[in-house]
MARVEX-855884 format. One record per residue: residue in three letters; x, y, z of N, C-alpha, C in turn. Coordinates in steps of 0.05 Angstrom, whole numbers, padded with zeros to 5 digits, always signed. Layout:
<recs>
ALAXYZXYZXYZ...
</recs>
This chain:
<recs>
UNK+00016-00027-00003-00003+00003-00001+00021+00021-00003UNK+00007+00042-00014+00030+00069-00011+00011+00088-00004UNK+00019+00109+00001+00010+00136+00011-00008+00155-00017UNK+00002+00151-00030-00009+00168-00053-00004+00150-00086UNK-00023+00141-00096-00027+00139-00128-00014+00154-00153UNK-00019+00181-00141+00001+00205-00163+00025+00198-00168UNK+00035+00206-00205+00058+00207-00203+00069+00245-00210UNK+00068+00251-00197+00075+00286-00208+00088+00297-00223UNK+00093+00319-00232+00112+00323-00245+00128+00352-00232UNK+00159+00333-00231+00177+00353-00226+00176+00389-00226UNK+00168+00402-00207+00174+00427-00210+00194+00443-00216UNK+00216+00433-00225+00239+00438-00232+00248+00428-00260UNK+00235+00416-00269+00235+00392-00297+00217+00412-00318UNK+00232+00417-00356+00214+00437-00362+00203+00422-00378UNK+00200+00393-00378+00190+00369-00395+00176+00357-00378UNK+00141+00349-00384+00133+00328-00371+00114+00306-00386UNK+00101+00287-00377+00088+00269-00388+00063+00260-00371UNK+00039+00256-00379+00017+00249-00373+00002+00228-00384UNK-00015+00211-00370-00016+00184-00378-00037+00194-00398UNK-00047+00172-00413-00066+00175-00428-00093+00152-00438UNK-00105+00153-00436-00131+00133-00437-00132+00120-00468UNK-00126+00108-00472-00134+00096-00501-00148+00075-00506UNK-00164+00066-00483-00181+00042-00480-00175+00014-00469UNK-00148+00012-00481-00138-00012-00468-00145-00025-00436UNK-00141-00004-00420-00142-00019-00394-00169-00030-00389UNK-00183-00028-00401-00213-00031-00396-00219-00053-00408UNK-00198-00066-00428-00208-00093-00438-00217-00118-00412UNK-00198-00118-00401-00202-00128-00366-00207-00114-00343UNK-00229-00108-00342-00236-00096-00313-00232-00109-00288UNK-00214-00137-00294-00207-00138-00260-00174-00147-00260UNK-00169-00123-00280-00129-00117-00276-00126-00112-00254UNK-00105-00120-00251-00093-00112-00219-00076-00089-00234UNK-00072-00070-00223-00047-00049-00226-00023-00069-00211UNK-00001-00061-00218+00031-00066-00217+00036-00070-00191UNK+00050-00072-00163+00070-00068-00148+00074-00055-00154UNK+00091-00029-00144+00107-00014-00143+00129-00017-00127UNK+00158-00028-00132+00181-00032-00118+00200-00010-00105UNK+00202-00014-00083+00214+00003-00071+00244+00002-00078UNK+00257+00022-00096+00285+00023-00096+00300+00034-00084UNK+00326+00025-00077+00347+00042-00051+00374+00044-00070UNK+00375+00069-00074+00402+00076-00086+00432+00097-00065UNK+00447+00091-00075+00463+00105-00062+00468+00128-00058UNK+00471+00146-00037+00470+00168-00042+00507+00179-00040UNK+00513+00190-00052+00540+00192-00061+00547+00223-00039UNK+00539+00232-00024+00534+00252-00014+00564+00257+00005UNK+00580+00276+00005+00609+00279+00013+00604+00292+00039UNK+00573+00299+00052+00573+00307+00079+00549+00306+00087UNK+00550+00305+00120+00523+00294+00126+00512+00298+00140UNK+00522+00327+00156+00502+00341+00168+00487+00372+00154UNK+00468+00380+00160+00454+00398+00148+00445+00423+00168UNK+00448+00441+00161+00448+00462+00184+00424+00486+00170UNK+00408+00491+00189+00386+00517+00181+00388+00543+00212UNK+00380+00559+00195+00385+00576+00222+00357+00588+00225UNK+00334+00567+00224+00306+00572+00226+00295+00584+00258UNK+00283+00600+00263+00287+00610+00291+00263+00594+00303UNK+00241+00573+00288+00221+00561+00295+00226+00534+00294UNK+00260+00519+00297+00266+00497+00295+00274+00493+00327UNK+00281+00477+00336+00296+00477+00354+00322+00468+00361UNK+00335+00455+00342+00366+00448+00335+00374+00457+00311UNK+00396+00460+00304+00409+00477+00284+00430+00460+00260UNK+00425+00433+00272+00442+00410+00253+00427+00388+00255UNK+00422+00367+00227+00407+00353+00230+00418+00334+00207UNK+00419+00307+00224+00426+00282+00196+00408+00268+00184UNK+00403+00273+00157+00377+00253+00153+00393+00222+00141UNK+00393+00206+00146+00411+00172+00135+00393+00171+00107UNK+00372+00177+00106+00361+00165+00088+00347+00195+00064UNK+00346+00201+00042+00322+00213+00025+00305+00203+00016UNK+00279+00215+00020+00254+00198+00015+00247+00180+00032UNK+00220+00162+00032+00210+00159+00054+00189+00143+00050UNK+00198+00109+00057+00176+00096+00046+00152+00096+00071UNK+00151+00106+00085+00123+00113+00104+00102+00120+00082UNK+00111+00132+00070+00087+00140+00059+00068+00162+00055UNK+00072+00180+00083+00060+00193+00093+00041+00213+00067UNK+00017+00214+00076+00004+00226+00046+00002+00259+00057UNK+00010+00270+00075+00008+00292+00079+00049+00310+00088UNK+00068+00290+00089+00095+00289+00093+00102+00320+00082UNK+00111+00339+00099+00125+00369+00089+00145+00356+00077UNK+00161+00343+00078+00188+00330+00064+00182+00327+00036UNK+00162+00315+00026+00161+00305-00001+00168+00316-00023UNK+00164+00355-00021+00177+00364-00045+00209+00369-00044UNK+00219+00368-00020+00251+00362-00023+00258+00344-00045UNK+00242+00322-00049+00259+00302-00072+00260+00316-00096UNK+00246+00332-00093+00250+00343-00137+00274+00362-00125UNK+00292+00362-00107+00320+00367-00115+00334+00354-00117UNK+00330+00323-00117+00339+00306-00135+00343+00293-00157UNK+00315+00299-00166+00303+00302-00199+00283+00286-00200UNK+00273+00282-00175+00250+00252-00171+00233+00273-00171UNK+00205+00266-00167+00178+00277-00147+00170+00283-00127UNK+00147+00293-00122+00141+00281-00093+00119+00267-00087UNK+00109+00252-00108+00095+00235-00100+00104+00200-00096UNK+00093+00199-00118+00108+00164-00121+00136+00165-00113UNK+00158+00173-00125+00182+00171-00125+00185+00177-00095UNK+00173+00200-00083+00188+00196-00048+00187+00180-00036UNK+00163+00156-00046+00155+00139-00030+00173+00104-00038UNK+00181+00118-00065+00194+00089-00076+00225+00094-00088UNK+00239+00121-00086+00258+00123-00096+00283+00128-00072UNK+00290+00113-00057+00307+00121-00027+00320+00123-00035UNK+00340+00146-00022+00366+00155-00026+00385+00138-00003UNK+00399+00125-00001+00413+00113+00023+00444+00129+00034UNK+00448+00140+00047+00468+00146+00060+00488+00131+00072UNK+00508+00105+00057+00514+00083+00071+00541+00091+00087UNK+00551+00120+00078+00579+00129+00095+00566+00147+00112UNK+00549+00151+00127+00544+00171+00140+00556+00173+00161UNK+00559+00143+00178+00576+00145+00210+00599+00148+00204UNK+00612+00145+00169+00645+00149+00176+00649+00178+00175UNK+00630+00200+00155+00623+00223+00148+00621+00237+00183UNK+00601+00232+00200+00597+00241+00219+00628+00239+00235UNK+00636+00211+00244+00660+00212+00260+00685+00232+00244UNK+00689+00236+00224+00707+00247+00203+00704+00279+00216UNK+00671+00291+00218+00661+00322+00225+00672+00322+00258UNK+00670+00302+00265+00670+00305+00294+00693+00308+00310UNK+00715+00293+00294+00744+00286+00305+00757+00316+00286UNK+00748+00343+00278+00757+00366+00267+00759+00380+00296UNK+00778+00402+00307+00772+00409+00325+00755+00443+00316UNK+00745+00448+00301+00725+00455+00286+00706+00450+00300UNK+00702+00426+00292+00669+00417+00311+00660+00429+00341UNK+00641+00436+00349+00633+00448+00365+00603+00430+00379UNK+00609+00415+00395+00589+00398+00401+00563+00412+00405UNK+00544+00402+00393+00511+00413+00399+00489+00388+00389UNK+00472+00399+00397+00449+00370+00395+00446+00368+00371UNK+00447+00340+00353+00442+00332+00330+00420+00321+00329UNK+00397+00333+00303+00372+00327+00307+00376+00296+00282UNK+00358+00269+00289+00357+00249+00274+00327+00251+00288UNK+00309+00257+00251+00314+00261+00232+00313+00294+00225UNK+00312+00312+00206+00301+00332+00206+00281+00335+00186UNK+00281+00318+00169+00267+00306+00146+00258+00290+00141UNK+00266+00269+00136+00257+00240+00129+00267+00216+00160UNK+00254+00203+00162+00254+00186+00185+00282+00161+00193UNK+00289+00171+00204+00323+00156+00205+00313+00128+00220UNK+00282+00122+00218+00276+00092+00233+00259+00082+00211UNK+00261+00091+00189+00243+00074+00170+00248+00052+00165UNK+00229+00037+00149+00224+00001+00152+00257-00010+00146UNK+00271+00009+00122+00298-00009+00108+00319-00003+00132UNK+00311+00016+00158+00333+00011+00176+00342-00018+00190UNK+00314-00025+00196+00327-00054+00203+00341-00066+00189UNK+00345-00072+00163+00364-00084+00145+00392-00073+00152UNK+00391-00045+00143+00424-00035+00141+00433-00028+00161UNK+00414-00012+00182+00425-00005+00201+00445+00024+00210UNK+00441+00042+00187+00455+00064+00192+00452+00087+00204UNK+00420+00086+00222+00418+00098+00241+00435+00087+00272UNK+00433+00061+00277+00451+00051+00296+00480+00054+00298UNK+00492+00055+00272+00516+00063+00269+00520+00094+00276UNK+00503+00113+00277+00508+00132+00280+00501+00143+00305UNK+00483+00127+00318+00484+00131+00341+00506+00119+00359UNK+00516+00100+00347+00545+00092+00364+00557+00116+00357UNK+00567+00133+00340+00586+00142+00333+00585+00165+00362UNK+00558+00172+00361+00545+00193+00382+00553+00190+00408UNK+00552+00155+00414+00556+00154+00440+00587+00157+00445UNK+00603+00147+00415+00634+00145+00427+00645+00175+00439UNK+00636+00193+00427+00635+00223+00427+00627+00234+00444UNK+00610+00216+00462+00593+00237+00482+00569+00267+00465UNK+00568+00264+00439+00556+00284+00429+00517+00277+00423UNK+00505+00298+00447+00482+00295+00443+00464+00296+00419UNK+00436+00281+00418+00419+00268+00396+00393+00279+00403UNK+00380+00289+00385+00346+00286+00390+00337+00275+00370UNK+00317+00253+00373+00307+00230+00350+00279+00239+00352UNK+00270+00240+00330+00240+00242+00324+00226+00221+00301UNK+00210+00197+00314+00214+00173+00291+00174+00174+00290UNK+00166+00156+00268+00141+00146+00266+00142+00122+00265UNK+00168+00111+00283+00170+00078+00282+00178+00066+00312UNK+00173+00039+00310+00189+00026+00329+00205+00017+00333UNK+00220+00015+00308+00241+00001+00300+00263+00013+00319UNK+00267+00041+00328+00286+00051+00351+00284+00035+00378UNK+00266+00014+00378+00263-00014+00403+00300-00028+00405UNK+00297-00027+00384+00325-00049+00371+00346-00030+00384UNK+00348-00011+00389+00381+00002+00403+00372+00011+00426UNK+00352+00003+00444+00357+00006+00467+00378+00007+00485UNK+00389-00009+00482+00423-00015+00490+00444+00016+00488UNK+00444+00030+00464+00454+00040+00459+00446+00072+00476UNK+00419+00067+00465+00409+00095+00479+00393+00098+00515UNK+00400+00077+00520+00400+00071+00552+00422+00087+00566UNK+00450+00077+00539+00481+00090+00559+00473+00121+00554UNK+00470+00134+00532+00467+00151+00521+00453+00167+00541UNK+00433+00151+00551+00411+00174+00570+00419+00174+00593UNK+00445+00157+00603+00453+00170+00629+00469+00192+00633UNK+00471+00199+00607+00494+00230+00609+00472+00253+00598UNK+00451+00245+00593+00434+00266+00577+00435+00269+00554UNK+00451+00251+00542+00453+00257+00512+00438+00243+00489UNK+00410+00239+00504+00383+00229+00479+00358+00238+00493UNK+00347+00243+00467+00309+00244+00479+00302+00230+00452UNK+00282+00214+00448+00266+00196+00430+00237+00213+00431UNK+00228+00227+00412+00206+00241+00401+00190+00218+00382UNK+00169+00205+00398+00141+00184+00373+00128+00212+00366UNK+00128+00209+00341+00098+00232+00321+00080+00211+00320UNK+00056+00212+00331+00035+00210+00337+00012+00221+00321UNK+00001+00220+00296-00011+00235+00288-00047+00231+00292UNK-00049+00199+00293-00082+00192+00301-00076+00165+00314UNK-00093+00156+00330-00089+00129+00348-00112+00117+00338UNK-00129+00122+00314-00145+00105+00302-00132+00086+00274UNK-00126+00058+00276-00119+00050+00264-00122+00041+00233UNK-00142+00046+00225-00163+00054+00197-00141+00072+00183UNK-00145+00097+00200-00137+00119+00192-00109+00116+00184UNK-00093+00104+00206-00076+00108+00205-00058+00091+00179UNK-00072+00075+00178-00058+00053+00151-00072+00068+00123UNK-00081+00090+00129-00100+00091+00099-00079+00129+00105UNK-00072+00141+00122-00054+00169+00115-00030+00157+00123UNK-00011+00139+00135+00017+00137+00138+00021+00099+00135UNK+00020+00092+00114+00011+00064+00107+00033+00053+00119UNK+00061+00055+00121+00084+00047+00127+00090+00044+00158UNK+00079+00065+00165+00093+00065+00191+00087+00055+00215UNK+00097+00049+00239+00083+00028+00262+00052+00037+00265UNK+00044+00022+00268+00014+00029+00281+00010+00033+00304UNK-00005+00053+00320-00005+00071+00335-00001+00052+00360UNK-00016+00035+00362-00004+00025+00396+00023+00014+00394UNK+00029+00004+00368+00063-00004+00374+00079+00021+00380UNK+00066+00046+00371+00094+00074+00371+00086+00072+00414UNK+00065+00072+00418+00059+00077+00449+00078+00049+00460UNK+00068+00031+00450+00089+00006+00462+00123+00016+00467UNK+00130+00017+00441+00157+00028+00440+00171+00055+00455UNK+00147+00075+00458+00150+00097+00478+00153+00080+00516UNK+00140+00062+00515+00136+00053+00542+00160+00041+00547UNK+00178+00017+00525+00188+00006+00532+00217+00020+00534UNK+00225+00043+00521+00241+00062+00526+00243+00083+00556UNK+00218+00090+00556+00213+00101+00581+00225+00077+00611UNK+00215+00059+00600+00227+00046+00626+00247+00034+00629UNK+00266+00034+00615+00302+00032+00599+00309+00064+00610UNK+00298+00087+00623+00312+00116+00626+00310+00124+00613UNK+00297+00118+00584+00303+00142+00559+00284+00151+00553UNK+00293+00186+00565+00267+00206+00566+00264+00203+00537UNK+00236+00201+00537+00207+00203+00512+00193+00227+00510UNK+00189+00240+00488+00168+00259+00480+00147+00250+00461UNK+00131+00264+00457+00108+00254+00433+00094+00281+00423UNK+00102+00283+00390+00097+00307+00371+00063+00291+00364UNK+00055+00310+00373+00019+00306+00359+00027+00312+00337UNK+00033+00312+00313+00034+00319+00286+00034+00302+00266UNK+00018+00309+00247+00012+00334+00233-00022+00340+00257UNK-00026+00359+00267-00058+00356+00264-00067+00368+00238UNK-00089+00358+00230-00098+00364+00206-00126+00369+00219UNK-00133+00397+00220-00158+00413+00225-00187+00394+00210UNK-00201+00385+00226-00232+00372+00210-00225+00341+00207UNK-00196+00334+00209-00189+00301+00213-00192+00287+00234UNK-00171+00296+00248-00157+00288+00273-00150+00305+00300UNK-00160+00335+00293-00161+00347+00316-00172+00339+00335UNK-00193+00329+00340-00200+00323+00361-00187+00303+00379UNK-00167+00286+00364-00158+00263+00381-00139+00273+00397UNK-00129+00296+00402-00110+00314+00414-00104+00304+00442UNK-00128+00302+00458-00133+00297+00495-00123+00267+00487UNK-00132+00247+00477-00129+00220+00474-00105+00212+00469UNK-00089+00229+00450-00065+00223+00447-00039+00238+00467UNK-00040+00254+00473-00026+00262+00504-00036+00249+00523UNK-00059+00235+00533-00067+00218+00555-00046+00192+00545UNK-00052+00179+00529-00039+00154+00524-00012+00149+00530UNK+00005+00180+00503+00033+00187+00512+00042+00185+00537UNK+00019+00207+00559+00034+00214+00579+00032+00177+00597UNK+00018+00164+00596+00019+00136+00608+00041+00114+00605UNK+00045+00122+00570+00077+00108+00555+00094+00117+00574UNK+00100+00141+00579+00122+00146+00598+00127+00173+00587UNK+00117+00186+00568+00128+00210+00552+00125+00234+00575UNK+00150+00255+00577+00145+00283+00591+00150+00298+00576UNK+00145+00301+00553+00146+00322+00534+00128+00327+00514UNK+00121+00350+00508+00094+00346+00483+00104+00374+00463UNK+00093+00362+00440+00093+00383+00419+00073+00383+00398UNK+00069+00398+00382+00047+00402+00356+00055+00415+00331UNK+00047+00405+00310+00052+00416+00285+00021+00412+00274UNK+00013+00441+00258-00008+00436+00249-00003+00433+00207UNK-00008+00410+00205-00010+00409+00176-00003+00427+00155UNK+00012+00425+00136+00031+00444+00127+00039+00427+00091UNK+00017+00444+00074+00015+00434+00049+00027+00450+00029UNK+00053+00450+00024+00067+00462+00009+00074+00455-00018UNK+00073+00471-00043+00077+00451-00068+00063+00428-00076UNK+00072+00411-00084+00057+00382-00095+00051+00369-00075UNK+00050+00380-00041+00038+00366-00029+00010+00372-00031UNK+00001+00401-00034-00027+00402-00037-00048+00380-00055UNK-00029+00374-00080-00040+00362-00096-00050+00335-00084UNK-00027+00320-00068-00028+00295-00070-00046+00295-00037UNK-00042+00313-00027-00066+00309+00002-00091+00310-00013UNK-00097+00330-00023-00133+00332-00040-00134+00310-00046UNK-00116+00293-00066-00124+00266-00077-00129+00250-00065UNK-00117+00248-00041-00116+00240-00017-00145+00229-00007UNK-00154+00254+00005-00183+00263+00021-00202+00251+00006UNK-00199+00247-00024-00218+00246-00048-00223+00216-00047UNK-00195+00206-00042-00206+00185-00045-00212+00160-00021UNK-00199+00176+00002-00206+00159+00027-00229+00169+00044UNK-00230+00194+00045-00259+00211+00060-00264+00225+00043UNK-00285+00216+00023-00289+00244+00006-00309+00259+00014UNK-00331+00249+00038-00353+00263+00044-00333+00284+00059UNK-00318+00289+00071-00296+00290+00101-00280+00322+00076UNK-00274+00317+00046-00253+00327+00027-00252+00360+00037UNK-00274+00363+00030-00272+00401+00024-00281+00411+00057UNK-00296+00396+00069-00292+00412+00093-00262+00416+00105UNK-00249+00392+00103-00216+00385+00115-00201+00412+00099UNK-00202+00412+00075-00190+00430+00062-00193+00454+00067UNK-00216+00463+00073-00231+00482+00089-00222+00494+00116UNK-00222+00482+00131-00212+00483+00158-00179+00487+00164UNK-00170+00482+00136-00135+00482+00137-00140+00504+00129UNK-00148+00518+00113-00150+00550+00106-00152+00566+00119UNK-00171+00555+00148-00178+00573+00167-00151+00581+00183UNK-00136+00562+00177-00120+00567+00196-00089+00581+00183UNK-00090+00576+00161-00074+00589+00143-00076+00615+00131UNK-00093+00630+00135-00098+00653+00123-00118+00654+00092UNK-00133+00631+00083-00142+00623+00068-00125+00615+00042UNK-00111+00598+00055-00088+00591+00037-00085+00558+00046UNK-00064+00539+00034-00058+00516+00044-00033+00508+00061UNK-00018+00525+00049+00007+00525+00062+00018+00559+00072UNK+00036+00559+00095+00048+00586+00105+00076+00580+00111UNK+00087+00608+00103+00129+00592+00096+00128+00617+00121UNK+00113+00636+00135+00126+00654+00157+00133+00640+00181UNK+00164+00645+00194+00175+00632+00214+00141+00647+00241UNK+00142+00628+00253+00129+00628+00264+00102+00622+00265UNK+00091+00626+00242+00060+00611+00236+00064+00593+00218UNK+00075+00581+00211+00090+00561+00195+00070+00536+00207UNK+00091+00532+00236+00087+00506+00243+00053+00509+00263UNK+00041+00528+00283+00018+00527+00288-00001+00539+00274UNK-00003+00559+00257-00024+00573+00238-00028+00596+00254UNK-00042+00606+00250-00060+00634+00262-00091+00632+00258UNK-00104+00649+00273-00136+00659+00272-00143+00637+00304UNK-00177+00643+00302-00182+00627+00314-00185+00605+00315UNK-00188+00596+00299-00183+00559+00296-00162+00548+00308UNK-00130+00557+00296-00105+00564+00309-00106+00559+00341UNK-00118+00583+00341-00118+00590+00376-00132+00564+00391UNK-00162+00552+00379-00164+00532+00394-00159+00507+00399UNK-00140+00501+00375-00116+00478+00372-00103+00478+00397UNK-00091+00504+00391-00069+00515+00416-00074+00509+00446UNK-00102+00534+00451-00104+00523+00481-00120+00491+00490UNK-00130+00483+00468-00140+00456+00478-00105+00435+00485UNK-00088+00441+00461-00063+00425+00470-00054+00431+00495UNK-00054+00466+00497-00045+00469+00531-00056+00457+00550UNK-00081+00460+00557-00100+00451+00567-00103+00416+00580UNK-00084+00401+00562-00089+00367+00562-00062+00365+00571UNK-00042+00379+00555-00015+00374+00581-00009+00388+00601UNK-00019+00404+00609-00021+00407+00640-00036+00391+00650UNK-00064+00377+00642-00077+00357+00660-00059+00329+00661UNK-00048+00326+00638-00022+00297+00638+00006+00301+00645UNK+00009+00329+00655+00030+00322+00670+00053+00334+00641UNK+00058+00344+00625+00067+00342+00600+00081+00369+00598UNK+00102+00371+00595+00123+00391+00592+00131+00407+00625UNK+00121+00396+00641+00119+00413+00673+00149+00416+00683UNK+00169+00403+00674+00195+00412+00672+00210+00405+00649UNK+00229+00426+00649+00249+00432+00624+00268+00406+00625UNK+00274+00400+00599+00290+00377+00598+00320+00380+00577UNK+00338+00386+00591+00360+00395+00578+00382+00372+00568UNK+00385+00378+00537+00415+00353+00532+00436+00364+00539UNK+00453+00349+00542+00478+00357+00562+00501+00353+00532UNK+00519+00380+00531+00550+00372+00513+00565+00373+00532UNK+00573+00374+00551+00591+00380+00574+00607+00352+00574UNK+00591+00325+00562+00610+00307+00560+00627+00301+00540UNK+00621+00317+00515+00634+00319+00491+00671+00309+00502UNK+00680+00288+00478+00699+00281+00491+00712+00269+00451UNK+00733+00276+00444+00737+00259+00422+00755+00233+00421UNK+00755+00215+00423+00768+00189+00425+00800+00191+00418UNK+00815+00182+00449+00844+00195+00442+00847+00213+00454UNK+00833+00234+00464+00844+00259+00475+00838+00259+00504UNK+00852+00271+00517+00844+00264+00548+00819+00300+00550UNK+00819+00318+00537+00797+00328+00529+00775+00343+00504UNK+00760+00348+00511+00744+00352+00475+00761+00365+00462
</recs>
């Protein structure tokens, strides 16, 4: 199952093609569409850390072991980034995955430089570092091994439960305040989850993973994201409650962002999966985006604006207080950083 059936035009390409119905596919009404396999392509990148100066992002440095994501979330804000690689933001994004096999080596080389300043690294800022192929390839695990060796802090965000595999490393990092794992939970409705984010872990598996990590002393958080007005916004109270019960100590939220091709992908998903709700959802999104489906301004692009956005914010804050989330500030430490073979960092 894929998050989209569309094969959109890359906005940077000067030529495009489109399907033409010549009637042949109607000869067999039971004809099954071919299964689209996932391709894994070696990424020959020469650098591994990406930097940003966005004032509404919690960290400046991030690592994405994979470009593209097999999770196939219909709403994913990272889809348009695939167009920079010559692919499209629809099916290509979830079927053509670039793999940074040399990411751990590049990270080690970067941290050994005297110019490296220890700082929190985000895993991942764009696509999920624990997407399905990580089970076989293990690049994220190797990156964590490097970070533990150098004692450099990491903040992880994932929609998968594969992270449980790395409890041994994560628990060692947690002893020195070097890690926090945030689970992105969009919905607790299994049917909606399967339609909306088809290859992520099921909601209850995310909560189970959160509980296992928390019990192992690894601080966890929940990111109620994306909140899609008119589709899943009423789930916020229960998502926060269940996450707190699973051991979460921190919570955040983001309202859905539909930039470039995402507008077409998500509108198509709505009309295929919840046709009676499609127009209502799109109108609700525009209510928090000043009449648009996307907002790029810092400060409002994540949270929206207007009365409906204020309601979402107030509801979120009320239930965070009720379930004792965000009560204590959590700090990831850089004070333990040390290059291997040296007495001091």
